[in-house]
C-alpha positions in Angstrom: 87.3 116.1 85.9 89.7 115.9 82.8 92.7 114.6 84.9 95.4 112.9 82.9 96.8 110.9 85.9 95.2 109.1 88.8 95.5 110.3 92.4 98.4 107.8 93.2 100.6 109.5 90.5 99.9 113.0 92.0 100.5 111.9 95.5 103.9 110.3 94.5 105.0 113.5 92.7 104.0 115.6 95.7 105.8 113.3 98.2 109.0 113.4 96.1 108.9 117.2 96.1 108.2 117.3 99.9 111.3 115.1 100.4 113.4 117.6 98.4 112.0 120.5 100.3 112.7 118.8 103.6 116.3 118.2 102.4 116.6 122.0 101.7 115.0 122.8 105.1 112.0 124.6 103.3 108.7 125.0 105.1 106.8 125.6 102.0 107.1 126.4 98.1 105.7 129.3 96.2 105.1 127.8 92.7 104.7 130.0 89.7 105.7 127.8 86.7 102.6 126.5 84.9 104.6 123.3 84.2 105.0 122.7 87.9 101.4 123.3 88.6 100.3 121.0 85.9 102.9 118.3 87.1 101.8 118.4 90.8 98.0 119.0 90.4 96.9 118.6 86.8 96.0 122.3 86.7 95.8 123.3 83.0 95.6 127.0 82.1 97.2 130.0 80.5 96.2 132.1 83.5 99.9 132.3 84.4 100.2 135.4 82.3 98.7 137.1 85.4 99.9 136.9 89.0 99.2 133.3 90.0 100.7 131.2 92.8 100.3 127.6 94.0 101.5 127.3 97.7 102.6 123.9 98.8 103.1 123.6 102.5 105.5 121.2 104.2 102.6 119.0 105.2 101.4 118.7 101.6 98.7 121.4 101.8 97.9 123.0 98.5 96.4 126.6 98.0 96.0 128.2 94.6 95.8 132.1 94.4 94.5 133.1 91.0 91.9 135.3 89.2 88.2 134.4 88.8 88.4 133.3 85.2 90.6 130.4 86.4 88.4 129.4 89.4 86.5 126.9 87.4 89.5 126.0 85.3 91.3 124.9 88.4 88.2 123.1 89.7 87.7 121.2 86.5 91.4 120.3 85.7 93.2 120.0 89.0 93.2 118.2 92.4 93.4 121.6 94.2 90.4 122.2 96.5 91.5 125.4 98.3 91.3 128.1 95.6 91.6 131.8 96.5 90.7 134.7 94.1 92.2 138.0 93.9 90.0 140.8 92.3 91.2 142.9 89.4 91.6 146.6 90.2 93.7 149.6 89.4 95.9 149.4 92.4 95.5 145.8 93.3 98.5 143.9 94.7 97.8 140.2 94.8 101.2 139.6 96.5 99.6 141.2 99.7 96.8 138.8 99.6 99.4 136.0 99.2 101.0 137.2 102.3 97.8 137.0 104.3 97.3 133.5 103.0 100.7 132.6 104.3 100.1 134.3 107.6 96.9 132.3 107.9 99.0 129.1 107.3 101.6 130.1 109.9 104.5 131.0 107.6 105.7 134.0 109.4 109.4 133.7 109.9 109.5 130.5 107.9 111.8 129.5 105.0 109.9 129.3 101.6 111.3 128.3 98.2 110.3 130.4 95.3 110.2 129.6 91.6 111.7 132.8 90.5 112.7 131.4 87.1 109.2 131.5 85.7 107.5 133.0 82.9 104.5 133.5 85.2 106.6 135.6 87.6 107.5 138.7 85.6 110.1 141.1 86.9 107.3 143.4 88.1 105.5 140.6 89.9 108.6 139.3 91.3 109.5 142.8 92.8 105.9 142.9 94.2 106.3 139.5 95.8 109.7 140.3 97.4 108.4 143.7 98.7 105.2 142.2 100.2 107.1 139.3 101.9 110.2 141.4 103.0 110.7 140.9 106.8 107.8 138.4 106.9 109.5 135.3 105.9 112.8 134.1 104.3 112.6 133.5 100.6 115.0 131.0 98.8 115.4 130.6 95.1 114.2 127.1 94.4 113.5 127.5 90.8 114.9 124.2 89.7 113.5 122.0 92.4 110.3 120.8 90.5 112.3 120.6 87.2 114.6 118.0 88.9 111.6 115.8 89.4 109.9 116.5 85.9 112.9 115.6 83.9 112.6 111.9 84.6 109.4 110.6 83.2 107.2 108.0 84.9 105.7 105.1 82.9 102.4 106.9 82.8 104.0 110.0 81.4 105.9 108.0 78.8 102.6 106.7 77.4 101.8 110.4 76.4 105.4 111.0 75.2 105.2 108.1 72.8 101.7 109.3 71.5 103.3 112.8 70.9 106.0 111.2 68.9 103.4 109.4 66.8 101.7 112.7 66.2 105.1 114.3 65.1 105.6 111.4 62.6 102.1 112.1 61.2 103.0 115.8 60.8 106.1 114.8 58.9 104.0 112.6 56.6 102.0 115.5 55.7 105.1 117.5 55.0 106.4 114.8 52.7 103.1 114.7 50.9 102.9 118.5 50.3 106.4 119.9 49.9 107.2 120.5 46.2 107.6 123.4 43.9 104.6 125.7 44.3 103.7 124.4 47.8 102.1 127.1 49.9 103.8 127.4 53.4 100.4 128.3 54.9 98.8 125.1 53.6 101.8 123.1 54.8 101.5 124.5 58.3 97.8 123.9 58.4 98.3 120.2 57.3 101.0 119.6 59.8 99.2 121.1 62.7 96.0 119.5 61.6 97.6 116.1 61.7 98.4 116.7 65.4 94.9 117.9 66.2 93.3 115.0 64.3 95.3 112.6 66.5 93.9 114.2 69.6 96.9 116.4 70.3 97.3 119.9 71.6 98.8 123.2 70.5 102.6 123.2 71.0 104.5 125.4 73.5 105.7 127.5 70.6 104.8 128.0 67.0 106.0 125.5 64.4 109.2 126.8 62.7 109.1 127.1 59.0 111.5 128.8 56.6 112.2 128.3 52.9 114.8 129.8 50.5 117.2 132.0 52.3 115.0 131.7 55.4 115.6 128.0 55.7 118.7 129.1 57.7 116.4 130.6 60.5 115.7 128.8 63.8 112.8 130.8 64.9 109.2 131.3 63.6 108.5 134.5 61.9 105.4 136.0 60.3 104.9 135.8 56.5 104.2 133.0 54.0 105.6 132.2 50.6 105.3 129.5 47.9 108.2 127.2 47.2 110.1 127.6 44.0 110.7 124.7 41.6 114.3 124.5 43.1 114.2 125.5 46.8 114.8 124.3 50.3 112.6 124.3 53.3 113.6 123.8 57.1 110.8 122.7 59.4 110.8 122.2 63.2 107.6 121.0 64.9 106.4 119.0 67.8 103.7 116.4 68.3 101.9 117.2 71.6 99.7 115.0 73.6 98.4 116.1 77.1 101.1 118.9 76.8 103.8 116.3 76.5 106.0 117.2 73.5 108.1 115.3 71.0 109.9 117.5 68.6 111.3 116.9 65.2 113.2 118.8 62.5 114.0 118.4 58.8 115.5 120.4 56.0 114.0 119.2 52.7 115.6 120.2 49.4 113.2 120.9 46.6 113.8 120.1 42.9 117.4 119.1 43.3 120.1 118.6 45.9 123.6 120.1 45.8 126.9 118.4 46.7 127.2 120.9 49.6 123.8 119.7 50.9 124.8 116.1 50.6 128.0 116.8 52.4 126.2 118.6 55.2 123.6 115.8 55.5 126.5 113.3 55.9 128.0 115.4 58.6 124.6 115.6 60.4 124.2 111.8 60.2 127.7 111.3 61.7 126.9 113.8 64.4 123.6 112.2 65.3 125.3 108.8 65.6 128.0 110.3 67.8 125.5 112.0 70.1 123.2 109.0 70.4 126.3 106.8 71.3 127.1 109.2 74.2 123.6 109.8 75.5 123.2 107.1 78.1 122.6 106.8 81.9 125.6 108.1 84.0 127.1 110.4 81.3 127.1 114.2 81.8 124.8 115.6 79.1 127.5 118.2 78.1 129.3 115.3 76.6 126.5 114.9 74.0 127.1 118.4 72.7 130.9 117.8 72.7 130.3 114.7 70.4 128.2 116.9 68.0 130.8 119.7 68.0 133.8 117.5 67.6 132.2 115.6 64.7 131.2 118.9 62.9 134.5 120.5 63.6 136.6 117.5 62.4 134.6 117.4 59.2 135.1 121.0 58.3 131.7 122.4 59.6 132.7 124.3 62.7 131.6 127.6 61.2 128.1 126.3 60.4 127.2 124.5 63.7 125.4 125.9 66.8 126.6 126.1 70.4 123.8 123.7 71.7 122.4 120.6 70.1 119.1 120.0 71.9 117.2 119.8 75.2 114.8 118.0 77.4 111.2 117.4 76.2 108.3 117.4 78.6 105.1 119.3 79.6 105.8 122.8 78.7 103.5 125.8 78.1 103.9 128.9 76.0 106.2 130.6 75.1 108.3 127.6 74.2 108.6 123.8 74.2 112.3 123.9 75.3 112.6 122.2 78.6 115.4 121.9 81.2 118.3 120.8 80.8 120.0 121.7 77.5 122.9 120.0 75.6 125.8 122.5 75.8 129.5 122.3 76.6 130.2 121.8 80.3 126.6 120.9 81.3 127.2 118.5 84.2 123.6 117.2 84.6 123.8 113.5 84.5 121.5 111.5 82.1 119.1 109.1 83.7 116.8 106.4 82.5 113.4 107.7 81.3 114.8 111.2 80.6 113.4 112.4 77.1 115.4 114.7 74.9 115.2 116.4 71.5 118.5 116.0 69.5 118.8 118.3 66.6 121.8 118.4 64.2 121.8 121.9 62.8 124.2 123.2 60.1 123.6 126.7 58.6 126.0 127.8 55.9 125.5 131.5 55.4 128.1 131.7 52.7 126.4 129.4 50.4 122.8 130.1 51.7 122.3 126.3 52.4 120.8 124.8 55.5 120.9 121.1 56.5 119.0 120.2 59.7 117.3 117.2 61.2 116.3 116.1 64.6 114.0 113.7 66.6 113.1 112.9 70.1 114.8 110.1 72.1 114.2 108.3 75.3 117.1 107.4 77.6 116.9 103.6 78.3 118.8 101.3 80.6 122.0 101.5 78.6 121.6 103.7 75.6 118.8 105.8 74.0 115.8 105.0 71.9 114.5 106.9 68.9 110.8 107.5 69.3 110.2 108.5 65.7 109.6 105.7 63.0 111.1 108.0 60.3 114.6 107.4 59.0 117.1 110.3 58.6 117.5 109.8 54.8 117.9 112.9 52.7 114.4 113.4 51.2 114.3 115.5 48.0 110.9 116.6 46.8 
């Protein structure tokens, strides 16, 4: 079985969740997030695009309800032994089959937590679930319960995080090798993603972000490739991924020449990163990290060009994105703890001049500060 952790690690995770459930007086959990299933059992699949539920009873019992294509997937990648199958059909309602499983387990009249905030539980499936269980049991929104456990990484998890960071560095090496006038964006993407694959890594939770010219100011992937001009700019955001653990990075690379505005924006980004890293430490609310970014940008005349968030947690995430909980924004009262992992991105987009300047890397919260996991400096590299 391709399990990435030993049984002791999975038992520890399950016991910690059971303690949280007991503290919230929950008799069981209906788990729909693929990240949670992977974390608790090792189950690795994209079958969550259909109705799929992992039930965890208060005594630690695990039951997975899924479709037949994921039967062997669960058998081969997880510790789940009790796997139930719902059969495709024009009027099928798998929530009703889930109800019968819960009845069999004695959940009638019980309090069950539900991961409503999940890409695997669409609005349609959520309504189907609520309707099927209406009057049968009490459903409590417990969307963040497993996230609270996942956000602090174990020593075993950090081995994979560090490997992911190495793969992200390898991808940046490829970018520095290829970026120049005439570079084809498609070849660049192939080389960067290829570096991750050659290192034993995985697909990321979302596409690598790439934009050049005026599109260097975009923060999302879009379809369509171009070749770089002799004087140009390109913004890249990517992640090294190992065993689904992500370590993201970001860079804007000027091509041919660098303008004074780009130099100024780069200096502001450097000061912002230093300010953020000085605040990110155990015991601090992570909203203060965003405040440090915003204050630095605003004091240096870049308020109009900054964003309203400056990064987020990194972990095991599945499509459609690699952004994990929690995020750096004003007022976020989540307290930083040792062994949390975050992506810090300093982003400035000047639409008036058409110039972007962005960089970012993944950091680990340590006993008293944070550690950069990338070996690459934040120098302004011009190709």
